[in-house]
TORLUM-985187 format. One record per residue: residue in one letter; x, y, z of N, C-alpha, C in turn. Coordinates in steps of 0.001 Angstrom, whole numbers. Example, Ala and Ser with C-alpha at 12.3 -4.5 7.8 and 13.67 -1.06 7.14 Angstrom:
! TORLUM-985187
   rest       npx       npy       npz      capx      capy      capz       cpx       cpy       cpz
      A     13190     -5690      7800     12300     -4500      7800     13200     -3300      7800
      S     12850     -2250      7080     13670     -1060      7140     12900        30      7870
! end
This chain:
! TORLUM-985187
   rest       npx       npy       npz      capx      capy      capz       cpx       cpy       cpz
      M    -23541      1337     10809    -22718      1570      9768    -23345      2839      8750
      D    -22404      3538      8396    -22970      4791      7517    -23062      4208      6109
      A    -23662      4953      5304    -23974      4585      3752    -22487      4363      3077
      F    -22480      3556      2170    -21097      3392      1479    -21351      2919       -36
      N    -20299      3312      -750    -20277      2860     -2141    -19116      1729     -2229
      Y    -19354       735     -2997    -18458      -370     -3223    -18206      -508     -4609
      H    -16932      -263     -5194    -16580      -331     -6584    -15213     -1065     -6790
      A    -15199     -2330     -7290    -13924     -2990     -7541    -13878     -3422     -9056
      P    -13511     -2698     -9795    -13742     -2967    -11271    -12572     -3814    -12023
      T    -11550     -4059    -11227    -10322     -4724    -11703    -10594     -6195    -11900
      K    -10157     -6716    -13090    -10106     -8270    -13289     -8935     -8731    -12689
      I     -9174     -9946    -11960     -8009    -10634    -11482     -7808    -11907    -12235
      V     -6562    -12059    -12705     -6187    -13464    -13456     -5169    -13965    -12437
      F     -5481    -15102    -11715     -4697    -15633    -10657     -4275    -17049    -10911
      G     -2949    -17289    -10609     -2538    -18754    -10855     -1119    -18710    -11377
      K      -713    -19959    -11694       709    -20238    -12248       586    -19870    -13565
      N      1741    -19238    -14180      2139    -18776    -15665      1211    -17942    -16102
      T       235    -17185    -15354      -668    -16253    -16053      -262    -15254    -16561
      E      1061    -14878    -16373      1804    -13615    -17049      1865    -13805    -18655
      K      1725    -15187    -19000      1579    -15326    -20419       375    -14872    -21047
      K      -599    -14544    -20314     -1968    -14125    -20893     -1999    -12667    -21069
      V     -1058    -11908    -20694     -1061    -10544    -20774     -1374     -9948    -21957
      G      -727    -10477    -23212      -926     -9973    -24525     -2203    -10027    -24916
      Q     -3151    -11006    -24585     -4592    -11161    -25001     -5351    -10256    -24158
      L     -5020    -10041    -22858     -5544     -9121    -21948     -5581     -7643    -22499
      V     -4166     -7335    -22999     -4258     -5853    -23340     -4875     -5725    -24617
      K     -4794     -6812    -25581     -5536     -6734    -26822     -7064     -6582    -26764
      K     -7636     -6999    -25661     -9128     -6905    -25534     -9512     -5582    -25046
      S     -8437     -4775    -24534     -8715     -3530    -24149     -8890     -2671    -25324
      G     -8341     -3044    -26493     -8293     -2107    -27599     -7226     -1230    -27852
      C     -6386     -1363    -26956     -5003      -424    -26936     -3935     -1031    -27996
      K     -3281      -109    -28526     -2270      -393    -29673      -863      -398    -29251
      K      -471       464    -28276       936       572    -27816      1070       789    -26261
      V      2174      -205    -25669      2188      -200    -24376      3422       265    -23848
      L      3336       879    -22621      4703      1191    -21868      4759        -6    -20868
      V      5753      -749    -20864      5967     -1624    -19849      6907     -1123    -18795
      H      6386      -896    -17618      7132       -94    -16654      7352     -1088    -15360
      Y      8551     -1007    -15127      9169     -1782    -13991     10249     -1338    -13105
      G     10694     -2108    -12193     11681     -1696    -11219     13068     -1885    -11647
      G     13775     -2775    -10824     15099     -3071    -11054     15487     -4113    -12010
      S     16565     -4858    -11810     17089     -6076    -12916     16387     -7325    -12631
      S     15695     -7591    -11439     15220     -8769    -11167     14156     -9246    -12147
      A     13415     -8352    -12717     12322     -8640    -13610     12999     -9188    -14887
      K     14283     -8642    -15328     14863     -9162    -16478     15557    -10445    -16184
      K     16242    -10488    -15029     17191    -11714    -14791     16301    -12718    -14603
      S     14953    -12695    -14066     14334    -13858    -13698     13594    -14509    -15063
      G     13574    -13563    -16205     13060    -13934    -17451     11595    -13510    -17385
      L     10942    -12928    -16457      9583    -12385    -16474      9413    -11445    -17612
      L     10296    -10468    -17707     10127     -9442    -18986     10298    -10086    -20374
      D     11006    -11091    -20371     10900    -11828    -21668      9683    -12458    -21978
      R      9081    -13118    -21024      7850    -13794    -21239      6633    -12718    -21610
      V      7016    -11445    -20758      5710    -10578    -20960      6002     -9888    -22452
      F      7058     -9725    -22843      7308     -9131    -24391      6889    -10093    -25296
      A      7247    -11441    -25023      6745    -12511    -25994      5381    -12445    -26033
      S      4646    -12494    -25045      3184    -12469    -25058      2578    -11189    -25784
      L      3218    -10042    -25561      2740     -8994    -26343      2921     -8962    -27826
      T      4062     -9597    -28127      4465     -9628    -29565      3515    -10636    -30231
      E      3116    -11759    -29353      2385    -12732    -30183       849    -12076    -30241
      A       590    -11155    -29494      -876    -10404    -29633      -741     -9261    -30600
      C       409     -9102    -31277       538     -7900    -32268       455     -6622    -31504
      I       949     -6541    -30294       973     -5315    -29459      2469     -4834    -29379
      T      2547     -3582    -29940      3987     -2981    -29675      4128     -2442    -28390
      Y      5410     -2190    -28147      5670     -1654    -26703      7059      -856    -26615
      V      7089      -136    -25651      8211       441    -25198      8602       188    -23814
      E      9509       350    -23136      9885        -5    -21817     10594      1114    -21109
      L     10223      1213    -19718     10823      2164    -18890     10929      1364    -17534
      G     12206      1289    -17124     12692       676    -15733     13153      1632    -14813
      G     13534      1282    -13828     14134      2120    -12813     13386      2679    -11627
      V     12104      2154    -11445     11342      2561    -10494     11983      2112     -9051
      V     11793      2939     -8037     12546      2407     -6803     11301      2537     -5754
      P     11649      1737     -4554     10665      2060     -3368     10430      3501     -3178
      N      9125      3948     -2562      8780      5316     -2642      8924      5804     -3922
      P      8243      5576     -4974      8452      6117     -6292      8567      7485     -6499
      R      9546      7806     -7346      9948      9216     -7446      9284      9955     -8682
      L      8888     11217     -8250      8205     12267     -9176      9020     12226    -10399
      S     10411     12296    -10354     11311     12465    -11578     11095     11341    -12608
      K     10908     10009    -12027     10599      8997    -12891      9298      9261    -13537
      V      8258      9680    -12773      6951      9876    -13445      7163     10892    -14561
      Y      7719     11950    -14325      7907     12866    -15495      8678     12174    -16686
      E      9621     11393    -16629     10259     10658    -17552      9297      9853    -18373
      G      8508      9128    -17479      7475      8367    -18092      6403      9050    -19007
      I      5964     10145    -18415      5020     10908    -19076      5540     11474    -20512
      K      6776     11900    -20526      7458     12361    -21869      7508     11156    -22788
      L      7969     10067    -22333      8087      8774    -23277      6642      8377    -23679
      C      5671      8429    -22954      4274      8069    -23431      3842      8925    -24552
      R      4104     10160    -24193      3475     11240    -25201      4566     11149    -26532
      D      5809     10932    -26289      6592     10916    -27471      6276      9610    -28366
      E      5960      8563    -27672      5693      7230    -28375      4219      6892    -28736
      N      3190      7925    -28365      1753      7685    -28327      1320      6333    -27731
      V      1820      6267    -26597      1460      5141    -25662       163      5169    -25389
      D      -891      4263    -25304     -2170      4196    -24882     -2566      3295    -23948
      F     -1437      2494    -23224     -1757      1604    -22129      -385      1482    -21442
      I      -522      1343    -19991       496      1236    -19182       468       -34    -18424
      L      1520      -804    -18727      1563     -2194    -17781      2746     -2143    -16850
      A      2181     -2201    -15628      3140     -2118    -14480      3595     -3635    -14122
      V      4883     -3953    -14022      5477     -5177    -13739      6239     -4962    -12489
      G      5674     -5258    -11568      6201     -5083    -10229      5361     -4945     -8965
      G      5781     -4428     -7929      4867     -4341     -6751      4212     -3053     -6698
      G      3769     -2372     -5362      3000     -1236     -5548      3787        32     -5882
      S      5115        59     -5697      5757      1260     -6238      5625      1525     -7699
      V      5882       344     -8362      5818       297     -9758      4307       593    -10297
      I      3330       143     -9594      1917       459     -9970      1580      1775     -9661
      D      2165      2213     -8716      1783      3566     -8214      2427      4530     -9299
      S      3778      4478     -9554      4396      5131    -10505      3583      5050    -12024
      A      3081      3838    -12492      2441      3647    -13720      1018      4554    -13644
      K       428      4550    -12453      -757      5415    -12450      -522      6878    -12480
      A       544      7510    -11837       894      8910    -11848      1115      9299    -13281
      I      2069      8440    -13963      2300      8589    -15377      1108      8663    -16211
      G       217      7884    -15993     -1089      7762    -16701     -1901      9063    -16590
      Y     -1932      9427    -15268     -2635     10678    -15024     -1944     11941    -15774
      G      -473     11996    -15714        94     13115    -16201       -73     13164    -17784
      V      -187     12032    -18425      -435     11907    -19854     -1746     12669    -20096
      V     -2586     12248    -19487     -4096     12599    -19831     -4468     14159    -19326
      N     -3989     14526    -18061     -4390     15718    -17589     -3410     16855    -17827
      E     -3834     18067    -18060     -2869     19159    -18430     -2316     19758    -17242
      G     -1152     20349    -17416      -633     20866    -16290       418     19997    -15502
      D       889     20134    -14184      1770     19612    -13799      1143     18217    -13041
      V      1403     17172    -13140       755     15928    -12450       928     15919    -10954
      W      2194     16560    -10517      2147     16671     -8911      1069     17632     -8361
      D       512     18497     -9083      -421     19259     -8450     -1806     18411     -8103
      L     -1815     17361     -8747     -3079     16494     -8537     -2785     15693     -7101
      Y     -1603     15766     -6741     -1168     14854     -5468     -1194     15721     -4226
      T     -1053     17084     -4460      -811     17903     -3402     -1962     18651     -2745
      G     -3239     18117     -2877     -4320     18598     -2458     -4740     19841     -3011
      A     -4552     20129     -4219     -4966     21298     -4754     -6364     21229     -5258
      E     -7014     20008     -5240     -8386     19813     -5571     -8612     20090     -6878
      L     -7826     19828     -7591     -8053     19958     -9283     -8706     18634     -9627
      P     -9674     18863    -10633    -10267     17551    -11329     -9335     16566    -11810
      V     -9428     15424    -11712     -8798     14332    -12459     -9471     13870    -13586
      N     -9097     14263    -14843     -9940     14110    -15988     -9405     12820    -16855
      G     -9190     11680    -15933     -8928     10396    -16643     -7496      9983    -16430
      C     -7105      8778    -17070     -5858      8237    -16835     -5743      7378    -18028
      L     -4562      7068    -18564     -4405      6031    -19550     -4713      4715    -18982
      S     -5109      3919    -19798     -5465      2284    -19377     -4325      1848    -18870
      L     -4671      1028    -17559     -3522       417    -16751     -3754     -1132    -16491
      G     -2792     -1594    -16509     -2701     -3213    -16178     -1599     -3419    -15213
      A     -1628     -4649    -14553      -385     -4789    -13611      -196     -6317    -13738
      I      1086     -6864    -13450      1606     -7964    -13009      2380     -7935    -11767
      V      1738     -8339    -10934      2182     -8188     -9604      3215     -9093     -9044
      T      4363     -8459     -8619      5546     -9292     -8179      5895     -9363     -6681
      M      5299     -8251     -5978      5325     -8088     -4507      4020     -7814     -3961
      P      3363     -8754     -3166      2207     -8479     -2500      2394     -7598     -1403
      A      1809     -6402     -1221      1976     -5315      -126       904     -4256      -326
      A      1205     -3465     -1231       407     -2163     -1300     -1110     -2411     -1646
      G     -1395     -3416     -2509     -2770     -3706     -2838     -3166     -2596     -3934
      S     -2163     -1998     -4366     -2378      -828     -5403     -3178     -1410     -6862
      E     -3020     -2746     -6945     -3452     -3415     -8416     -5144     -3347     -8252
      M     -5592     -3185     -7110     -7162     -3263     -7008     -7673     -2021     -6288
      S     -6803     -1158     -5824     -7353       131     -5283     -7163      1360     -6273
      N     -7844      2406     -6021     -7862      3646     -6837     -6683      4548     -6249
      V     -5881      4218     -5544     -5053      5152     -4767     -3553      4805     -5263
      S     -2770      5898     -5402     -1460      5706     -5671      -492      6806     -4796
      V       620      6704     -4388      1552      7494     -3643      2837      7668     -4457
      I      3161      8999     -4426      4439      9374     -5170      5204     10367     -4227
      T      6627     10258     -4302      7450     10993     -3531      7993     12059     -4274
      N      7996     13357     -3997      8774     14484     -4760     10117     14692     -4064
      E     11140     14380     -4643     12470     14417     -4145     12849     16009     -3661
      D     12115     16990     -4375     12309     18147     -3863     11528     18445     -2556
      G     12025     18319     -1562     11438     18707      -272     10915     17442       512
      G     11172     16320       -38     10985     14942       523      9529     14925       921
      L      8613     15352       117      7096     15221       194      6679     13931      -403
      K      5744     13144       377      5364     11880       -86      3690     12094       -49
      R      3126     12088     -1156      1583     12333     -1169       925     11386     -2058
      S      -409     11228     -1609     -1291     10138     -2239     -2388     10851     -3064
      L     -2951     10140     -4006     -4075     10485     -4672     -5050      9268     -4943
      G     -6315      9601     -4705     -7314      8634     -5053     -8261      8964     -6098
      S     -8570      8130     -7066     -9530      8552     -8168    -10007      7390     -8671
      E    -11341      7685     -9385    -11962      6660     -9940    -11300      6323    -11091
      A    -10386      7081    -11726     -9722      6841    -12882     -8573      5881    -12632
      G     -8149      5588    -11518     -6807      5061    -10915     -6887      3472    -10823
      Y     -8015      2784    -11420     -8002      1496    -11202     -7502       801    -12402
      C     -6696      -415    -12111     -6282     -1024    -13192     -7326     -1990    -13815
      Q     -7323     -2088    -15220     -8347     -2926    -15895     -8175     -4303    -15456
      F     -6953     -4713    -15442     -6694     -5997    -14925     -5562     -6214    -14012
      A     -5193     -7289    -13307     -4055     -7600    -12519     -3852     -9066    -12492
      I     -2586     -9389    -13053     -2114    -10804    -13151     -1321    -11118    -11846
      M     -1745    -12195    -11282     -1243    -12593     -9927      -711    -14082     -9838
      N       681    -14291    -10185      1134    -15662    -10089      2033    -15621     -8699
      P      1606    -16343     -7877      2381    -16439     -6573      3731    -16953     -6796
      E      4034    -17737     -7867      5342    -18277     -7974      6443    -17149     -8231
      L      5872    -15897     -8704      6726    -14811     -8904      7365    -14059     -7732
      T      6651    -14542     -6649      7233    -13856     -5279      8102    -14798     -4577
      Y      8386    -15977     -5067      9213    -16985     -4385     10550    -16569     -3946
      T     11161    -15580     -4837     12409    -15050     -4631     12469    -13756     -3691
      L     11442    -13356     -3197     11410    -11935     -2324     12523    -12205     -1089
      P     13142    -11501      -891     13782    -11599       360     12818    -11584      1511
      A     13437    -11981      2674     12612    -12247      3859     12027    -10851      4496
      Y     12887     -9962      4282     12423     -8667      4904     11455     -7925      4083
      Q     11563     -8105      2664     10379     -7557      1870      9242     -8201      2011
      T      9196     -9619      2207      8040    -10401      2510      7249     -9973      3914
      A      8113     -9761      4823      7626     -9257      6156      7236     -7807      6062
      S      7752     -7032      5507      7422     -5578      5178      6119     -5632      4369
      G      5985     -6326      3290      4730     -6419      2609      3610     -6853      3518
      S      3876     -7848      4260      2756     -8418      5181      2235     -7290      6082
      A      3295     -6472      6518      2895     -5491      7629      2047     -4461      6953
      D      2203     -4187      5761      1416     -3088      4896       114     -3749      4705
      I       -62     -5006      4349     -1358     -5525      4134     -2111     -5523      5626
      L     -1386     -5855      6674     -2234     -5824      7903     -2664     -4366      8210
      L     -1811     -3391      7984     -2139     -2054      8219     -3261     -1450      7302
      H     -3342     -1830      6190     -4387     -1548      5289     -5775     -2064      5886
      T     -5788     -3187      6553     -6927     -3694      7131     -7201     -3031      8442
      M     -6254     -2855      9176     -6329     -2408     10569     -6808      -888     10472
      E     -6343        18      9558     -6708      1399      9197     -8292      1406      9036
      R     -8806       386      8411    -10234       287      8302    -11016      -231      9582
      Y    -10257     -1078     10230    -10920     -1674     11478    -11195      -590     12484
      F    -10243       187     12478    -10365      1185     13747    -11024      2694     13024
      A    -12118      2298     12599    -12834      3390     11754    -13524      4501     12727
      R    -14137      5596     12253    -14565      6640     12869    -16256      6361     13113
      C    -16701      5111     12658    -18090      4899     12862    -18242      3378     13222
      K    -19439      2943     13541    -19683      1638     14002    -19758       817     12642
      T    -19030      -313     12833    -18706     -1079     11696    -19642     -2198     11667
      L    -19866     -2831     10351    -20766     -3985     10267    -20035     -5250     10712
      E    -20838     -6216     11411    -20204     -7443     11949    -19624     -8184     10743
      I    -20337     -8191      9609    -19577     -8896      8557    -18071     -8457      8184
      S    -18086     -7040      8169    -16891     -6356      7791    -15755     -6728      8677
      D    -16253     -6740     10135    -15268     -7078     11195    -14798     -8611     11036
      A    -15720     -9385     10691    -15374    -10872     10680    -14402    -10967      9308
      L    -14695    -10367      8248    -13659    -10449      7264    -12482     -9862      7480
      G    -12247     -8718      8107    -11097     -8163      8493    -10396     -9030      9486
      E    -10957     -9408     10555    -10313    -10324     11514     -9636    -11595     10968
      S    -10361    -12193      9957     -9917    -13496      9413     -8742    -13083      8463
      L     -8873    -11987      7576     -7755    -11782      6986     -6393    -11457      7766
      L     -6649    -10793      8838     -5462    -10473      9735     -4912    -11693     10177
      C     -5724    -12615     10751     -5126    -14003     11353     -4580    -14746     10109
      S     -4951    -14751      8977     -4415    -15356      7762     -3046    -14874      7536
      V     -2938    -13572      7391     -1648    -12834      6984      -667    -13308      8065
      M     -1041    -13041      9294      -103    -13446     10426       494    -14805     10400
      Y      -494    -15669     10198       -47    -16973     10185       908    -17457      9054
      N       463    -16926      7919      1173    -17344      6644      2465    -16482      6445
      A      2575    -15255      7022      3996    -14570      7135      4876    -15286      7903
      K      4566    -16027      8856      5536    -16695      9587      5956    -18097      8718
      V      4831    -18515      8154      5145    -19976      7419      6318    -19306      6307
      L      6138    -18287      5624      7025    -17994      4558      8459    -17716      4971
      L      8551    -17272      6233     10066    -17050      6793     10726    -18433      6804
      K      9992    -19397      6983     10731    -20786      6983     10623    -21524      5543
      E      9375    -21252      4950      9289    -21867      3471      8907    -20992      2459
      P      9845    -20189      2070      9598    -19121      1174      9017    -19551      -275
      E      9208    -20793      -573      8164    -21308     -1836      7244    -22163     -1599
      N      6521    -21857      -485      5236    -22435         1      4389    -21782      -923
      Y      3524    -22488     -1873      2719    -21866     -3025      1431    -21490     -2225
      E       823    -22264     -1237      -292    -21949      -602      -221    -20657       294
      A       946    -20657      1008      1205    -19399      1944      1420    -18257       894
      R      2127    -18440      -116      2361    -17166     -1107      1140    -16801     -1565
      S        84    -17848     -1948     -1177    -17260     -2722     -2001    -16594     -1592
      T     -2102    -17101      -262     -2892    -16395       534     -2396    -14961       805
      I      -997    -14657       961      -590    -13428      1171      -827    -12570       -64
      M      -801    -13084     -1409     -1005    -12239     -2488     -2288    -11829     -2470
      W     -3337    -12707     -2391     -4735    -12554     -2391     -5264    -11458     -1303
      A     -4525    -11780      -161     -4859    -10859       974     -4413     -9401       612
      S     -3396     -9266       -75     -2949     -7892      -349     -4014     -7175     -1106
      S     -4497     -7819     -2120     -5673     -7195     -2832     -6873     -6997     -1949
      L     -7264     -7901     -1247     -8461     -7802      -464     -8392     -6873       688
      S     -7194     -6563      1128     -6990     -5591      2234     -7107     -4178      1743
      H     -7129     -3998       424     -7189     -2611        49     -8422     -2253     -1180
      N     -9184     -3363     -1452    -10187     -3140     -2363    -11390     -2826     -1818
      G    -11617     -2640      -606    -12759     -2056        30    -13726     -3165       844
      V    -13266     -4523       550    -14105     -5422       989    -14136     -5463      2669
      T    -13044     -4996      3141    -13004     -5166      4652    -13494     -3785      5280
      G    -13967     -2827      4303    -14493     -1655      4898    -14253      -472      3960
      D    -15010       496      3867    -14837      1690      3043    -13722      2516      3580
      R    -12545      2688      2792    -11647      3474      3114    -11983      5010      3634
      N    -12984      5423      3132    -13304      6822      3491    -13730      6905      4993
      Y    -14153      5772      5684    -14302      5738      6938    -13182      5436      7937
      G    -12069      4984      7260    -10804      4477      7988    -10190      5647      8728
      D     -9201      5257      9484     -8427      5971     10261     -7242      6808      9524
      W     -6384      5888      9072     -5323      6471      8035     -4156      7226      8827
      A     -4383      7291     10197     -3192      8280     10680     -1780      7529     10593
      C     -1715      6185     10832      -396      5642     10578       192      5756      9285
      H      -777      5694      8276      -153      5854      6936       244      7230      6766
      Q      -479      8443      7195       147      9585      7066      1405      9928      7870
      L      1341      9454      9164      2674      9353      9648      3866      8861      9132
      E      3555      7733      8486      4824      6912      7975      5020      7734      6567
      H      4126      8355      5643      4347      8964      4665      5493      9966      4941
      E      5432     10756      5911      6447     11639      6103      7919     11200      6567
      L      7808     10153      7165      8912      9358      7605      9579      8765      6354
      G      8767      8308      5369      9274      7884      4166      9784      8985      3231
      G      9274     10097      3212      9689     11242      2563     11002     11732      3114
      M     11302     11706      4401     12543     12099      5039     13632     11170      4997
      F     13198      9959      5193     14278      8858      5452     14340      7710      4412
      D     13251      7727      3507     13349      6701      2406     13332      5333      3005
      I     12369      4980      3808     12272      3685      4529     11345      2874      3746
      A     11375      1636      4113     10400       558      3442      9007       900      4155
      H      7982      1108      3392      6697      1460      3879      6074       752      4873
      G      5973      -767      4669      5467     -1597      5720      6277     -1499      6974
      A      7574     -1504      6793      8292     -1445      8128      7980       -40      8930
      G      8001      1009      8282      7695      2122      8818      6256      2219      9428
      L      5391      1481      8955      3919      1497      9465      4181       616     10901
      A      4871      -473     10771      4977     -1337     11908      5733      -581     13067
      A      6603       366     12615      7404      1260     13746      6591      2223     14384
      V      5433      2720     13782      4741      3815     14485      3481      3288     15067
      W      2969      2050     14708      1704      1706     14968      1252      1612     16558
      G      2305       947     17117      2102       702     18604      2099      2092     19145
      S      2769      3049     18925      2733      4399     19631      1325      5144     19213
      W      1040      5092     18083      -370      5451     17704     -1374      4838     18530
      A     -1333      3639     18537     -2373      2624     19303     -2643      3243     20786
      R     -1283      3313     21386     -1219      3567     22823     -1689      5163     22944
      Y     -1656      5940     21962     -2058      7339     22149     -3447      7554     21873
      V     -4175      6574     21211     -5670      6851     20823     -6586      5834     21474
      Y     -6070      4681     22001     -6886      3648     22497     -8177      4022     23424
      Q     -7858      4911     24089     -8740      5419     25256    -10067      5987     24670
      E     -9931      6236     23294    -11307      6746     22652    -12281      5740     22616
      N    -11706      4513     22450    -12736      3283     22420    -11925      1954     22814
      P    -11747      1775     24143    -11091       781     24605    -11587      -547     24123
      A    -13090      -738     24151    -13623     -1807     23802    -13410     -2233     22313
      R    -13189     -1398     21471    -12784     -1785     20110    -11365     -2332     20010
      F    -10426     -1650     20837     -9076     -2461     20800     -9023     -3754     21447
      A     -9987     -3888     22547    -10319     -5173     23246    -10670     -6100     22215
      Q    -11758     -6003     21531    -12174     -6823     20451    -11162     -7135     19370
      F    -10221     -6271     19082     -9096     -6602     18237     -8230     -7576     18790
      A     -7875     -7214     20212     -6918     -8071     20994     -7417     -9508     21122
      V     -8690     -9744     21406     -9324    -11016     21807     -9393    -11838     20305
      N    -10072    -11244     19470    -10383    -11977     18119     -9151    -12198     17174
      V     -8416    -11269     17076     -7138    -11317     16344     -5955    -12047     16971
      L     -5623    -11572     18128     -4342    -11900     18779     -4494    -12973     19988
      N     -5722    -13366     20292     -5895    -14436     21329     -5638    -13924     22649
      V     -5805    -12619     22809     -5433    -12137     24293     -6610    -12490     25000
      P     -6267    -12977     26347     -7450    -13106     27300     -8186    -11919     27643
      N     -9630    -11957     27540    -10526    -10974     27566    -10641    -10588     29150
      H    -10220     -9558     29737    -10401     -9060     31045    -11776     -8192     31049
      F    -12870     -8891     31114    -14206     -8441     30860    -14564     -7097     31578
      D    -13918     -7015     32928    -14283     -5854     33755    -13183     -4767     33446
      D    -12225     -4962     32610    -11241     -4041     32379    -10879     -3910     30831
      P    -11697     -3462     30053    -11290     -3450     28524    -10128     -2631     28135
      A     -9721     -1722     29042     -8536      -750     28570     -7337     -1893     28941
      R     -7229     -2767     29839     -6147     -3774     30094     -6000     -4694     29067
      T     -7247     -5144     28476     -7317     -6064     27288     -6736     -5393     26204
      A     -7040     -4064     26001     -6590     -3222     24806     -5035     -3185     24725
      L     -4563     -2895     25972     -3049     -2691     26163     -2334     -3973     25922
      D     -2874     -4937     26475     -2278     -6432     26140     -2388     -6685     24712
      G     -3469     -6150     23930     -3452     -6619     22439     -2419     -5634     21705
      I     -2243     -4521     22162     -1160     -3681     21536       158     -4209     21608
      A       406     -4686     22801      1751     -5354     23098      1873     -6650     22399
      A       904     -7589     22279       772     -8682     21458      1080     -8463     19952
      M       439     -7307     19448       566     -6919     18013      2157     -6576     17776
      E      2743     -5868     18735      4182     -5580     18644      5126     -6769     18574
      D      4438     -7659     19459      5381     -8948     19513      5256     -9735     18257
      F      4140     -9656     17514      4190    -10341     16362      5048     -9609     15305
      F      5033     -8273     15328      5933     -7616     14262      7386     -8033     14586
      R      7708     -7971     15756      9194     -8209     16057      9470     -9864     15684
      S      8453    -10717     15733      8657    -11951     15397      8993    -12316     13887
      I      8628    -11412     12965      8599    -11514     11614      9842    -10397     11360
      G     10699     -9912     12121     11707     -9087     11844     11477     -7733     11637
      M     10233     -7248     11940      9756     -5796     11662     10076     -4996     12951
      P     10319     -3757     12740     10543     -2715     13822      9231     -2432     14447
      T      9371     -2057     15711      8203     -1478     16488      8582      -114     17164
      S      9720       423     16583     10127      1762     16919     11094      2344     15957
      L     11254      3395     15883     12135      4093     14911     13724      3902     15152
      K     13832      3703     16519     15172      3298     16993     15494      1923     16242
      D     14606      1117     16203     14898      -336     15407     15067         4     14025
      M     14937      1222     13441     15351      1421     12056     16620      2342     11957
      N     17242      2364     13128     18267      3288     13197     18010      4725     12845
      I     16830      5025     13321     16525      6498     13154     16400      7101     14484
      A     17148      8227     14728     17114      8973     15950     16710     10309     15726
      L     15454     10519     16002     14628     11862     15605     15292     12866     16443
      T     15383     13967     15877     15720     15232     16652     14340     15982     16977
      E     14361     16792     17829     13055     17703     18136     12824     18405     16799
      E     13768     18869     16281     13552     19800     15103     12929     18726     13988
      Q     13474     17764     13783     12889     16914     12813     11438     16479     13315
      I     11095     16179     14448      9747     15952     14825      8810     17066     14380
      K      9215     18204     14693      8351     19367     14429      8119     19600     12874
      E      9262     19264     12142      9152     19351     10693      8122     18240     10187
      L      8421     16949     10517      7454     15878     10229      6026     16353     10456
      A      5782     16634     11722      4431     17006     12174      3796     18016     11231
      Y      4601     19155     10938      4108     20130     10156      3780     19735      8756
      K      4774     18938      8279      4427     18376      6709      3194     17431      6936
      C      3131     16614      7869      1984     15695      7926       731     16477      7982
      S       685     17744      8659      -695     18508      8659      -822     19306      7447
      F         4     19068      6407       121     19708      5241       233     21257      5448
      M      1205     21612      6303      1672     22959      6683       505     23557      7416
      G       -60     22822      8348     -1106     23514      9232     -2429     23522      8646
      K     -2749     22796      7558     -4063     23032      6866     -4980     21759      7122
      R     -4536     20766      7905     -5385     19743      8016     -5216     18987      9302
      T     -5992     18165      9722     -5753     17128     10866     -5680     15766     10255
      I     -5133     14710     11040     -5421     13525     10618     -5934     12487     11410
      G     -6404     11359     11006     -6903     10365     11881     -8477     10569     11908
      A     -9138      9424     12303    -10523      9362     12492    -11015      8875     13775
      F    -10241      7704     14104    -10570      7052     15329    -10361      8127     16451
      K     -9301      8851     16387     -9172     10062     17211     -8473     11250     16306
      T     -9085     12443     16211     -8520     13503     15259     -7246     13929     15990
      L     -6265     13950     15085     -4940     14348     15590     -4370     15829     15035
      T     -4147     16638     15956     -3442     18054     15438     -1957     17872     15519
      I     -1380     19056     15118       112     18929     15198       645     18639     16536
      P       258     19061     17584       760     18587     18957       602     17175     19199
      D      -539     16546     18598      -724     15235     18815       176     14423     17827
      I       369     14776     16705      1250     14233     15793      2772     14201     16308
      E      3253     15346     16720      4388     15427     17393      4606     14527     18532
      E      3647     14413     19404      3820     13350     20625      3964     11788     20170
      I      3013     11573     19032      3314     10125     18576      4752      9899     18024
      Y      5160     10901     17287      6587     10785     16729      7519     10553     18020
      R      7333     11193     19017      8263     11173     20262      8120      9730     20710
      M      6850      9367     20952      6588      8031     21483      7234      6956     20705
      A      7317      7038     19325      7811      6255     18560      9233      6123     18350
      K     10033      7132     19155     11472      7038     18955     12105      5836     19534
! end
C-alpha cells in the first residue's frame, strides 16, 4: 500500500430526533445567519423544516431558505444561492436533504468565498480553492456520502456537463443523521442510494495499487452489509436497524476508511457523470447500469482481484485453477444482485438507446475533450470508453 493521508473532520450526530439539535450545533460554530438549503416539498410536508426552523430560532440563529434542488444539482440553482447568501450576509449553509442538496450547498459555499465563476473550479481549470462558507447537513437520503467527503458534483445545464470538485474546504462541520427521516423514501431511491454506496466502496476496492488487508476486510464487510440490508428495506421500509446500517454505510463508504480515494479507480463514476449530464438519470442506477460492462472490459488486468471480490463478497465458488472464471462468475452475481433490488444492469434497462453519435460525444466529454484518461485499475482512453458504452447498451 502506498503512503496515504486520512482526514475525516465531520462531527456525526446520529440517532432519533437528532435534527432538533441543529440550532445548538450551528451556534457552536460561531455563525450568525444560516441559509437552509433543501430540495422539494417533502421536507416541508414531513414537518422536518419546521423542526429545523424552531431549533434555529431557539438558538437565536436567523436564517433564510432556498429550496428547489433537484437530482444532479444544477449550476443555475448554485448561482441563485450565491446571490442570496451575498445579499443576506449568510455565513453558514445548512443542507437538508441527500447528496444533491449537500453538493449544491458546497458549490454555493465555494461561490460566495471565491472570486470569479464557481463553475471554473469544477472544470479542471486548476484554480486554487480559497475556502468555503461553513457547512452542516441533515441527511435525509443515504447514498452519496457527501456529508463526510470533501467532494461535490454539479451539473451545468449549458452543454449537459456534470463535473466534480474535491477540496479540503468542502467538509461539513457536522452531519445530523436520523434514520427515521428515511422511512418514506421510495423503494427505487433506496435501491439507487444503495448502489451508490456499493460503488463508492468498489471504486476504492479495485485500486491501482496493492491494498491493505484491513482495508479489504472493511470494504468487503460494508458491501455485504449494504447488500443484505438493501433487500431487507424493500420488504420492511421502516426497519430502523436496516435504515441505520445503510445510513452509516453511506458515510463510511466515502470518508476514506475503506481506502484512499486518490488510489481508487473511479471510471464508473466518470462514465455515469456523462450519462447523467446527457440523460438526467439517477446516479446510483446509472452506476449499476455500467458497472458490469466496465468490469468485463478490465478484469483481465488482475483476475485474482475480481476473484477475491467474487468469493468474499458474493459467495461465489472459488475455481482456484481458473481465477478468470471465478471473476466472471462474480461479475454476473453482482449484476444478479442489482436486478434483485430493481436496479438496471444495462442502459436498455433505463430506456436509453445510445446512438453511435451519442457514444462518441459521451466518450469525448468523459475524456475532458481529449485532455485526460480515466480509470486506475486499467487506464482507459477514448476508444476504451466508447467500447464500454457500447457494451453497456
